[in-house]
Residue, then its C-alpha position, 0 to 999 in steps of 0.5 A: m754184817k750180822k754179828n753172832a755168838i756161840i757160848f759153851a758154858t760149863y761149871d768146871g769143864l775147862s778146869t778138868m778137860f785134860s782129865g776125867v769127865g772134862k774130856v767132854s768139854e775138850s771135845y765140844i770146844s775142839n769140834f765147835s771151833k773147827f766147825i765155826e772156823r769153816y762156817n765163818a770162812t763160807e758165811p762172812d756176812n753171818s759170822f760167829d764169835f766163839i766164847a767158852t765160860d767156866i765158873f770154877y777156876d783152877s790156876q794149876v790148869h789155866n796158867t799152863e802152857r798146855f791150856a794156852k796152846f789149846r786156846m790158841e789152837n781153838n780160837f775161843h774167848y775164855i771167860v771165868l764168871p763170878t759167882s757168889a756161891p762157888g761150892t764144890l762136891i768136896n766141901k759139901t756146899w754143892g746145893e740149891s744156892v750154888w745152882q742158882s748162883a751159877s745160873l744167875a752168873l751165866a744168865t747175866f753174862i748172856g743178857t749183857i753181851s746179847t746187846n752186841y749180837n744179832r743172835v746168841i746160841v748157848y750150850c749149857n753143859d751142866t745140870l746146875f744151869m737149870y735156872v738160866r732161862k728163869y734169870l734171863e727173863r729180866f732181859s726180856p726185850l732181848t730173849d728172842r735173840i737167845s737160843i738155849y740148849w741145856i745139857p743136864h747130866s744129873l737130874g734127880a730122876f736120872f738116879r732115882d732109888r729109895y733115897t731119892d728126894e722127890q721134892r728135888i724132882i718137883s723143883e727141877k720139873n718146875s724149872l724145866a717148865k721155863f725152858v719149855a715155855h720158851t721152846d728152848r731145847i734140851i739135849a738128852l745124852n742117850q735114850y735113857a735120859e730122853d725117856v726120863l725127861i719125857k716121863d718124869y719131867e713132862v718135857p715134850k719129845t719135840l723139844i728134846d735133841r738126842v746127842y750121845n755122849g762120846i769120846k774121840y779115839e786117841q792113839l797112845t803108847g800103852y803100858p807093858v802087857m798086863d795079863k790076867t788082871i781085873f781092872l776097875f776104874g772110876r771116881c771113888t764114890p758109892q755110885k761106882g760100886f767099888d764097895l760091892a765089887l772088891p769083896v767079890i773080887l777078893k773071894f774070886i782071886d783066892s782060887h783064881p790067878y788074877q792081879v787086881t788094879v783099881l784106878a779110883p781118883t779121890e779128888t771128889s770123894n767122901l772121906d768115909y767112903i775112901t776109908q771104907i775102900e782102903t780098908i777093903v783093899t788092906a784085906f787083899p794080899k799086898d802083891k795082888i792089888r794096886l790102888i791108884t787114887k790120883f788121876a794121871d792124864n789118859e791113865p785109864i786108856r793106857i791100862l785098858s790098852a795093856l790088858r790081855n786075857s783080863i776082866v774089866i768090871f763096871a759095878s755102877q749103881y746108877e749113871t746118866a751117860p758114862l764115858a768109861p764103858l765107851e773107853a773100855i770098848l774102844y781100847t781093850h783087846p778082844s781077849v778082855s771080858i767086860l762085866y757090867s751092872d744092868i742099869e739102863p745106860h750100861k745096857e744101851i752102850f753094851d747091847g750087841v757088843v761081843n764079850c760083854y756080860s751083865f749082872p744085876k746091880a748090887d748083887p754080889l753073888a751074881l757078880f761072883k758067878l759071872l766072874v767064874t764063867q770067864e775063866g778060860y774063855n777065849n775071844n778073838e772077835p774085835r769089839i765095835l762101838h756103835e756109830r751113834y757114839n761118833f761124838s764129832e759127827a753128832l756135835n757138828s750136825h747139832l750145831s749146824n741145825a742150831i745155826n740154821c733153825k732161825 
């Protein structure tokens, strides 16, 4: 009997999987576990163990009955990897040493357990694992049995603007050469990411798999109807453009009867930016705005589902493969307009979707003019999310190909 392993590696994906971006990790694990269970039932002589690893440990998540139930339902081994530099965005130690330490921790684990398996397939679901292949070279006799699928979310060139550190991009490019040399595959989360990988990092197109970031639809009990509401949501960071959108909205509601709801979790936010947003909010009439800074489970979905004759705004200055716009398309009523900055990932998501309108990023006047055009607009045609965002189908197809490629 051949013994094999599939590893799904994250930095903090299992710590945050019941909220925010961690939902992607939850989708990976739940889909992979079901696929592996079916595969092992039909291929008992070539079965796979399923292992999920994390580096950031959060006892408030991992010690809960919910997490224990999730592990039991999905039948995976859970490993927290030790690292010498457990940096975070909050304490500003998120940098090169953290990336190297995280990559070394994962590479050491992979290299060590590979002695027990005929084959090891690894999904590295974070940009910071970019040095994994470099550190795996010390296990050179075993590397032929290890297949790496690296999923970068935040390479420097994805977010290129006038502040971009070009030296960082050069360093990333040198590291990507290690993956290319070993013909490991790199997963692009959309067409935009694939284009950047090819153009800026010279990754051969033949080594790129495109698996669109997606979400699974959940039937939830919503809130009471929220009529004539402008809704913004996302992490409270400059990336999301709250500082651009809120002054525009303040001017707009001065002559238009809308309420404003802002869901902007601050767990990973810079204190100066939090203060900036809170200062802007104080300029609003108190009865016109609600600012929510703590993320509650499925809160965005419940608010989106409750909106009627309302407006959702995405003012991001850059993104790689955002999930919030997908939620807006899936959960909003047809009477809700969606306004979005014209960055490439947004355009790819909203292309052809009804009642969705773009404005030039970082252009407050354009956003104001677009808001004015929404007054009195009535739409009854439902929005449909493109089939490429069927995350479950895409993941199962990719894992099937990964298992059968050797």
